[in-house]
N, C-alpha and C positions, 0 to 999 in steps of 0.2 A: 305508546307515544301519542301525545296530543298535538294536533295541528290547529292553530288559530290564524285566521286571515283578517287583516285590518285594512280598510281602504282609507288612505290619507293623502291622495293625490300624487303627482309625479315628483314633487320636490318636498317631501316631508322632512321634519326635524325629528330625529330619533335620539332619545336619551336612554342609555342602558346604565341604570344605577349600580347594579352589581350582578356578577355571575359567579356563583359559588363553585362551579367546576370549570370545564373547558367551554370555549365560545367560538363559534364559527359564523361568519357573516359573509354573504355573497350578494353582489349586486346583480339585478336582472332587469329585463326590459319592461316588465309589468309595473303597474302602479300600486299593486297591493303589497302589504307587508305580511310575510308568512313566518309564524313563530312555531318552532318545534321544540318539544321537551316534555318533561314529566309534568302533567297537568297540575298536580298538587304542589309543585315547586314554583310555578310561574305566576308572576303578578304583572299586570299591565294596566295603563290608563290612556285615554285619548282626549285631547282638547283641540279640535280642529286638525291642523296639520302636525301638531305636536303629539308624539307617541312616546310614552315612558314605559320601560320594561325592566324587570328584575327577575332573577331566578336563584334559588339556593343550590342548584345543581347544574349539570351541563345544559347548554342552550345553543340553538341553531336558528339563524334568521336568514331569510331572503328579502332584500329590500330594493326599492327603485335605485337605479344607478346614480341618479343625481341627488340622492338624499344627503342631508347634512347629519353627521353622526358625532355624538358626544358620549364618551364612556368614562365611568368613574373608576370601577375596579373589576378585575378578573382574577380569581384566585387560582385558576389553572392556566393551560395554554390557550392561545388565541390565534385564529386564522382570519384574515380579512382579504377579500378579493373583489375587484370590479366595481368599486364605489368611487365616484368622481366628484361628489360634493365635498365641502370642507369637513375635515376629520380632526377631532380632538380626543386624544386618549390620555387618561390620567395615570393609571397604574395597572400594569399587567405583571402578575407574580410569576408566571411561567414563561415559556418560549412564545415569541410573537413572530408570525409569518405574514407578510403583506405582499400582494401581487396586484398590479394595475390599479392605481389609485390616483387621485388628484393631489392637492396640497394636504399635508399631514403634520400635526404637532403632537408630540408625545412627551409626557413628564418622566415616566419611569418604566423600564423593562427590567425585571429582576433576574432574568436568565438570558438566553440568546435571542438575537434579533436578526431577521432576514427580510430584505425588501428587494423586489425586482419590478421596476416599472412604476415611475411616479411622474405625473404631468404637472409638477409644481414643486414648491419648496418642501424640504424634509428637515424637521428639527426634532432632535431627541435630547432631552436634558441629561438623562442617565440611563446607560445600558450596563448592567452588572456583569454580563457574560461576554460572549463573542458577538460580532456584528458583521454582516455581509450585505452590501448594497450595490446595485447596478442599475443602469438605464434610468437615470434621474434627469429630468428636464427642469432644473431650477437650482436654488441654493441648497447646500447641505451643511447642517450644523449638528455636531455629535459630541457626546462625551461617553467613552467606552471603557469599561473596566478591564477587559482582557484584550483580545485581538480584533483587528479590523481588516476587512478586504473591501476595497472600493473600486468600482469599475464603471467607466462610461458616464460621467457627469457632464452635461452640456447646458449652456445658457445660464450658468450660475456659478457662484463661488463656493469654496469648500473650506470649512473650519472644523478641525477635529482634535480632540485631546484624548489620547489613548493610553491605557495603563501598560500594555505590553507591546506586541508586534503589529506592524502595519504593512499591508501590501496595496500599492496604488497602481492602477492602470489609467494613464492620463493622455488625452490628445487635446491639449488646451487651445482655446481660441484666443484671439488677441487681447480680450479684456478680462480673462479669467484670473482670479486671485485664489491661491491655495495656501493654507497655513495648517500644518500638521505637526503635532508634538507627540512623541511616543516614549514610553518608559524604556523600551528595549530597542529592537531593530526596525528599520524602514527599508522596504524594497520598492523602488519606483521604476515602473516600466513605462517609458515615455515613447510616444509615437515618433518614428524616425524624422518626419517632416515638421516637428513641433517648432514653435517660436516662443521661447520662454527664457526667463532669467531665474536661475535656481540659487537660493541661498541655503547652504547646507551646514549643519552643526552636529557633530557626533564624535565619539571616541575614535572611530575609524571610518574613513570615507573611501568608497571604491567607485570609480567612474569607468563604465564600459560603453564608450560612445565613439563612433567612427571619427577619426581624425583628431581625437583628443587623448593625450597621454594620461595614463592613470597617475594619481597623486599619492604620495606617501608621507606619513608622519604629519599630517595636517588634521586638525580637529574642526576647522571651519574653511569653507571654500565657496566661491561664487562662480557658477558655470553659466555661460550664455550659449544658447543654441538658436539657430535661425536669427531672426531679428530681435529676439529677447522680449517680445511684447507682453506675454503673460508673466505673472509674478508667482513663483512657487517658493515657499519657505518651509524647510523641513528641519526639525530638531529632534534628535534621537538620543536616548540615554546610553545606547551602545553603538551599533553600526548603521551606516547608510550605504546602500548600493543603488546606483543609477544606471539603467541599461536601456537600450533600444530593442533588445531581443524579446519578442512577444512570448516566447516559450519559457522565459525566466521563471515565471510563477509556477511552472510544473515541478521545479525542484526547489520550491521556496522553503521546504522543511529544512534544507541545509542552511538557509539564511536565518531563519527564525522559527518560532513555534506556530506554524500554520496548519498542522495536521488536524483534520476533522472540521475545517472551517467552511467547506463547500457544502453545507447542509442544505437540504431541500425538503420543504413540507408541502409540496404542491397538492397532495391528496389528503391533507389534514382534515378538511371539511367533511369529506366522505367518510373518513375513519371516525370522526366525531359523531356523525349521524348514526353509524353502526353502534357506537358505544352507548348513545342515548337509547336506541332501541333495546339493546341488551339490558340496560339498567331498568328501563320501564317494565320489560317482561319479567325481570327478576323481582321487582317490587310487587307486581301483580301476583306472581306466584307466592311470595311471602304473605301477602294479604289474604290469599285464599287459604293458605295453611293455617294462619292465625284464626280465621273465621271458623274453619273446621274444628280446631282445638277448642275454641270458645263454645261451639255447639256441643261437643262431647262433654265439656265441663258442666254446661247447663243441664244436659240429660242426666249426668251423674248426680247433680244436686237434687233433681226431682226424685231420684231413687234413694236419696239420703246418703249418697256416697260421693267421694271426690278422689280423683287420681292425682297424686303429687309425685312426679318423678318415678321412682321405683316401687312406690307403695300405693295400695288402694285403701283409703280411710273411710270408716263409717262415721259420719259426722251428725247422726241423729242425736238429739238431746239425751244426755245420760249414758250414751253408748260408747263414748270415746275410751279406748284403751290402747296405749302405744304398744307396738309389737316388740318382740325381743330384738336386741341388736343383732345385726348381721355378723357372721363369723369373719368376713373379710371387709375391712373398712374401705369406704370410698368417699371422697369429698362431696359435700353438698353442692349440687349444681346451682347456678344462679336462678334457673327456672324454678327449681324446687323451693329455694329460699323465698322468691317473690310470691309463689303460690301460697306458702304458709302465711306470709305477712298479709296477703290479701284475705285469707280466711279469718285471720285475727282482726283485720280492719272491719270485716263484715259481721264480726261478733259471732261467727260460727264456732269458734274455739276460744278458750281463755288464753291469757298470757302464759300461764303455767303449762297449759297443753301445748302451746306453740314451742316453748322451750323444750318440752319433752319430745316433740316431733323432731326438732333440729338435733337434739342429742341422740335420738334413735337413728336418724339418717347418718350421723357422723360416727356411729358405732359406739356411742357412750352408754353409760348405764342410767 
């Protein structure tokens, strides 16, 4: 594994143009940028406080906490933790896990998305899989293909368009506005002392609230709790359930398809570093093996002989004679085929001799 350290000040601008594998980014108190990965795969440049990085494989970075971060594309999974500068992510093709950030804007997450702890607005234009968000101090705007769990959003409004089921835990303040549309079910767990006006639209509506009788056979309903100051609008393709029971989410699988949504990738970064180390070690081992094979081939050429797969050939001028075919046929391996073509390209054998070699290895006459 290669480690590179770059000094760009306490508030650098970091652009990650591409990560061909998984990506881990962690904010730290230092002013340096630490880049870890396969040295042959990493490219970077610096222009003052602007640092540009790309890698065709896995990548791990430690960056100053107040860095501004822009990312173009990640082909694998991504983990981001402890960065409080402005963050802009374009496209993450795998899962995305975020912990303890500032304001963040995301164009596309093509798998699942998890966020816990944001000190600013969170906007995601498209999440193809499931989404889980909690502890956000700002506005939340989402488009989710599958299921959504949302808990503890303060000092901001909520707007979400969800393809399947939604689970909301809300304790709205007086000015909060919430608008959620779901293709299937919505479960709203509302704090008992809330002040909100709820506009509900669904095939079936269930109200479990102290002092309010449940309704039957209504597809739209307006419910006022407390002084009604917050505005909550819920539109579901199937059912809506509103309750003050904080434990309702524990049996949410009975209400919708919420199984497996409480995912947690808190140790993703550590796992990624381990994977990078293993891949670099494996690449180093392969390079050593290739060098050893090249040395053996060079030595054989000096002796006028070359080893190709299962055979030892004498390639001195005028001495080439293909061996008799083996009794038991085996397919020509890719290594054998490449070695024969290389001998042909280096004019150590003729085209006819190359054909004869391949025919002999394949068990032909």
